C-alpha positions as a Python dict, from the first residue, in 0.01 Angstrom:
ca = {
    (1, 'X'): (0, 0, 0),
    (2, 'X'): (229, -270, 105),
    (3, 'X'): (346, -555, -113),
    (4, 'X'): (106, -795, 61),
    (5, 'X'): (-183, -552, 19),
    (6, 'X'): (-107, -506, -352),
    (7, 'X'): (-80, -881, -399),
    (8, 'X'): (-411, -945, -225),
    (9, 'X'): (-581, -670, -427),
    (10, 'X'): (-446, -823, -749),
    (11, 'X'): (-559, -1169, -646),
    (12, 'X'): (-904, -1033, -562),
    (13, 'X'): (-926, -869, -905),
    (14, 'X'): (-829, -1197, -1074),
    (15, 'X'): (-1093, -1390, -881),
    (16, 'X'): (-1358, -1133, -967),
    (17, 'X'): (-1261, -1147, -1334),
    (18, 'X'): (-1285, -1526, -1331),
    (19, 'X'): (-1631, -1504, -1176),
    (20, 'X'): (-1738, -1244, -1433),
    (21, 'X'): (-1602, -1461, -1713),
    (22, 'X'): (-1789, -1765, -1582),
    (23, 'X'): (-2117, -1570, -1564),
    (24, 'X'): (-2059, -1433, -1913),
    (25, 'X'): (-2003, -1784, -2049),
    (26, 'X'): (-2328, -1898, -1886),
    (27, 'X'): (-2520, -1608, -2040),
    (28, 'X'): (-2370, -1674, -2383),
    (29, 'X'): (-2474, -2039, -2354),
    (30, 'X'): (-2828, -1936, -2260),
    (31, 'X'): (-2844, -1698, -2554),
    (32, 'X'): (-2715, -1968, -2788),
    (33, 'X'): (-2987, -2206, -2670),
    (34, 'X'): (-3250, -1937, -2722),
    (35, 'X'): (-3114, -1864, -3067),
    (36, 'X'): (-3136, -2230, -3166),
    (37, 'X'): (-3497, -2243, -3044),
    (38, 'X'): (-3575, -1924, -3235),
    (39, 'X'): (-3422, -2064, -3555),
    (40, 'X'): (-3630, -2380, -3519),
    (41, 'X'): (-3948, -2177, -3462),
    (42, 'X'): (-3864, -1967, -3766),
    (43, 'X'): (-3831, -2279, -3982),
    (44, 'X'): (-4169, -2409, -3860),
    (45, 'X'): (-4331, -2073, -3928),
    (46, 'X'): (-4177, -2055, -4275),
    (47, 'X'): (-4317, -2401, -4356),
    (48, 'X'): (-4664, -2299, -4238),
    (49, 'X'): (-4655, -1982, -4447),
    (50, 'X'): (-4549, -2184, -4751),
    (51, 'X'): (-4840, -2421, -4700),
    (52, 'X'): (-5081, -2131, -4663),
    (53, 'X'): (-4945, -1973, -4981),
    (54, 'X'): (-5007, -2301, -5162),
    (55, 'X'): (-5364, -2318, -5034),
    (56, 'X'): (-5429, -1957, -5137),
    (57, 'X'): (-5280, -2010, -5481),
    (58, 'X'): (-5484, -2327, -5528),
    (59, 'X'): (-5804, -2150, -5426),
    (60, 'X'): (-5724, -1863, -5663),
    (61, 'X'): (-5670, -2108, -5951),
    (62, 'X'): (-6000, -2283, -5881),
    (63, 'X'): (-6176, -1948, -5858),
    (64, 'X'): (-6020, -1833, -6188),
    (65, 'X'): (-6117, -2161, -6358),
    (66, 'X'): (-6477, -2118, -6243),
    (67, 'X'): (-6488, -1767, -6386),
    (68, 'X'): (-6357, -1890, -6720),
    (69, 'X'): (-6618, -2168, -6733),
    (70, 'X'): (-6899, -1921, -6663),
}
C-alpha cells in the first residue's frame, strides 16, 4: 500500500476504536445502573425477610408459651 493508503487505514482503525470505546462506556454505564437497582432491590428483600423472620419467631414464642400453659 501507499503511504496515503496506510495513513487512511490507520485513521479508520482509530475511528473504529473510538466508536467501540464509546459503545463500551455506554454499556458499562447501563450495567452500573442495573447493578445499583439490583443492590437496592436486594436491600428491600433483605428487610422483608428480616420482618418475616421476626413474625415467625414471635408466632413460635406465642405457640411455645401456650403449650407451657396447657
